[in-house]
C-alpha positions as CSV (number, residue, x, y, z in Angstrom):
1,M,24.3,-26.2,-7.8
2,T,22.2,-24.7,-5.1
3,V,19.9,-21.8,-6.0
4,K,19.2,-19.3,-3.2
5,R,15.6,-18.0,-3.2
6,Q,15.1,-14.5,-2.0
7,G,12.3,-13.7,0.4
8,V,9.6,-11.1,-0.1
9,D,11.4,-8.6,2.1
10,E,14.6,-9.0,0.2
11,L,12.8,-8.6,-3.1
12,L,10.9,-5.5,-2.0
13,G,14.2,-4.0,-0.8
14,L,15.4,-4.0,-4.4
15,D,12.6,-1.7,-5.5
16,K,13.2,2.1,-5.7
17,F,10.5,4.5,-4.5
18,T,10.4,8.2,-5.5
19,I,7.7,9.7,-3.3
20,D,5.5,12.7,-4.1
21,E,5.6,14.3,-0.6
22,E,2.9,16.8,-1.5
23,N,0.3,14.6,-3.2
24,A,-0.6,11.3,-1.8
25,H,-1.9,9.0,-4.5
26,I,-4.1,7.1,-2.1
27,R,-6.4,8.7,0.5
28,L,-8.7,7.1,3.1
29,N,-11.9,8.3,4.6
30,K,-11.2,7.6,8.3
31,E,-14.9,7.6,9.2
32,I,-15.7,4.9,6.6
33,C,-12.7,2.9,7.7
34,A,-13.7,3.1,11.3
35,N,-17.1,1.6,10.5
36,C,-15.7,-1.2,8.3
37,K,-16.0,-4.5,10.1
38,D,-13.8,-6.7,7.8
39,K,-10.9,-4.3,7.2
40,P,-9.6,-6.3,4.2
41,C,-6.9,-3.7,3.5
42,L,-5.0,-5.0,6.6
43,V,-4.4,-8.4,5.0
44,V,-4.5,-7.9,1.2
45,C,-1.8,-5.2,0.8
46,P,1.4,-7.1,-0.3
47,A,3.6,-4.3,1.1
48,K,1.7,-4.4,4.5
49,L,1.2,-0.6,4.5
50,Y,-2.2,-0.6,6.2
51,K,-2.1,-0.9,10.0
52,L,-4.4,-0.6,13.0
53,N,-3.1,2.0,15.5
54,D,-3.6,1.8,19.2
55,N,-7.0,3.5,18.9
56,G,-8.2,0.9,16.5
57,E,-8.0,3.3,13.5
58,V,-6.7,2.3,10.2
59,S,-3.5,4.1,9.2
60,F,-1.7,4.0,5.9
61,D,1.7,5.0,4.5
62,Y,1.7,5.4,0.8
63,A,5.5,5.8,0.6
64,G,6.1,2.0,0.0
65,C,3.1,1.4,-2.2
66,L,3.5,-1.1,-5.0
67,E,0.7,0.4,-7.0
68,C,-1.1,-2.9,-7.5
69,G,-4.6,-1.7,-6.7
70,T,-5.5,-4.6,-4.5
71,C,-6.7,-2.4,-1.7
72,R,-9.0,-0.4,-4.0
73,I,-10.6,-3.6,-5.3
74,M,-11.0,-5.2,-1.9
75,C,-12.4,-2.1,-0.2
76,K,-16.1,-2.8,-0.5
77,D,-17.2,0.1,1.7
78,K,-15.3,2.6,-0.5
79,G,-13.1,3.9,2.4
80,I,-10.4,4.5,-0.2
81,V,-11.7,7.8,-1.6
82,L,-8.8,8.4,-3.9
83,W,-6.6,5.9,-5.7
84,K,-4.6,7.0,-8.7
85,Y,-1.1,6.3,-10.0
86,P,1.6,8.7,-8.9
87,A,2.6,11.4,-11.4
88,G,5.2,10.4,-14.1
89,T,8.6,9.5,-12.8
90,L,7.2,9.1,-9.2
91,G,6.1,6.0,-7.3
92,V,7.7,2.6,-7.5
93,A,10.4,1.4,-9.9
94,F,10.7,-2.3,-9.8
95,R,14.2,-3.8,-10.1
96,C,15.0,-7.4,-10.5
97,G,18.4,-7.2,-8.9
């Protein structure tokens, strides 16, 4: 019997996200992020939601956030000025298929 392993993208595709369009649960201070040399958020986010735009600025889309908190812990310069869990019934709902 062969067991097929699912990749990360397939597993993330099973999750359900209910987004709070009016209240982002994570906010960045763009000035602090601009001066950050290491930019660990670009590599530690398991959902790859932090990106560098064409101007070299960090952009972030909280809509696919897995709410793991890794970015908050790794941001030593405190560029993440707000990190909280979304309000009840909002955010990610993990599903195992």
